[in-house]
N, C-alpha and C positions, 0 to 999 in steps of 0.2 A: 699560310705555309703549305706547300704541296706535300703529299705523303712521300714523294721521292726525296725531297730535301730533308724531311724529318728522318728518314731511314739513313741517309748519308751522314747527317749530323750525329746520330746515335752510333753509327759504324765508326766514324772518326774518333769519337770520344772513347769507344771501346778499344780501338787500336792504341790510343795514347795510354790508357790505363794498363793494358796488357804489356805494352812496351816498357813502362816503368816497372811493372812486376817482374818482367824478364830481366831487366837490368839489376834489380835488387837480388833476385835469386842467383844470377851469375856472380855478383859480388860475394854473396854468402858462400857459394861453391869455391870461389878462389880462396877465401879465408880458411875454409875447411881443408883445402888442399895444402895450404901453408902450414896449418896446424898438424896435418898428417906428416908433412916433411920434417917437422920437429921430432916426431916420435919414430921415424923410420931411419934406417941406416944409410939412406941415400946421401945425407949430409952429416957426416960424423961430428963435425965441429958444432953444428946446431943441436944435434942430439945430445952431445955431452954437456953443452951449456944448459939446455932445458932440464936435463936430469939433475944437474947440480942445483939449478934454481928450485926445482920441486923438492929436493932434499932439504935445502935451507928453509924454504917456506914451511915444510912439514915440521922441522925442529922449532921454528919460531912460533907456529901455531900450537905446538905441544907445550912449549914453555910458558907462553903468554896466554891470557884468557882471550876469548873471541871478542869480548866487549872492548878491551884495550886496543886490540888490532883494528877493530872497526872504528874506534875513536881516532886513532892515529891516521888511518887512511882517509877518514872524513875530513879531518883538519888539513891534511895535505891537499886534498882535492878542492877544498874551499878557501885556499890561501888567496891573499890579495893579488890582483893582476900585476902589480908592480914586481912581485917576487916570482912570477911565472916566466918561463923562457919562451922565446919565439921559435926555438928549434923543437922538433918532435922529441919525445922522450926516447931514451936509449932502447928500452924494450920494444916500443912501438916501431922505431926505425929498424931494429933488427928483424922484427916480424914481417914488416913490409918488404924487406929485401929477400925473404925466403922465396925459393922458386915455387911456382905453381905449374900445373900441367899445361896451361895455356901458353906459358913461356917456354916450356921445354919442347913444344911441338914445332917451334920455328926452325 
C-alpha cells in the first residue's frame, strides 16, 4: 500500500467519524433548544403544560417514596411488547413537535 493511499484512507475514516460526531452534537443541540422552549414564554401553552407536569411530578415524588416510583417506572418500561403501542408516547410526541431554532430560521 502506498503512503498516499494510507493517508487518504485515514483521512476518509476521520471525515466519517467527525461527520457522525457533528450529527450527534446537532441532534443534542436541537433537543436542548426544544427543552429551552418549554421553559421560555415563547410558547405559553407548552410552558404552562410543562410547569403543571413538574408540579404534579413534585407532589407525586413528595408523597411516594423514590423506590416505589422507580419500581413503577421500571415495570412500565419492561412491559410485554404486546401491551406496547406502535405510536410514540404523548410526552415524546409533544416534545418532538416543539420548535427549535433551526426550524424558526426558515
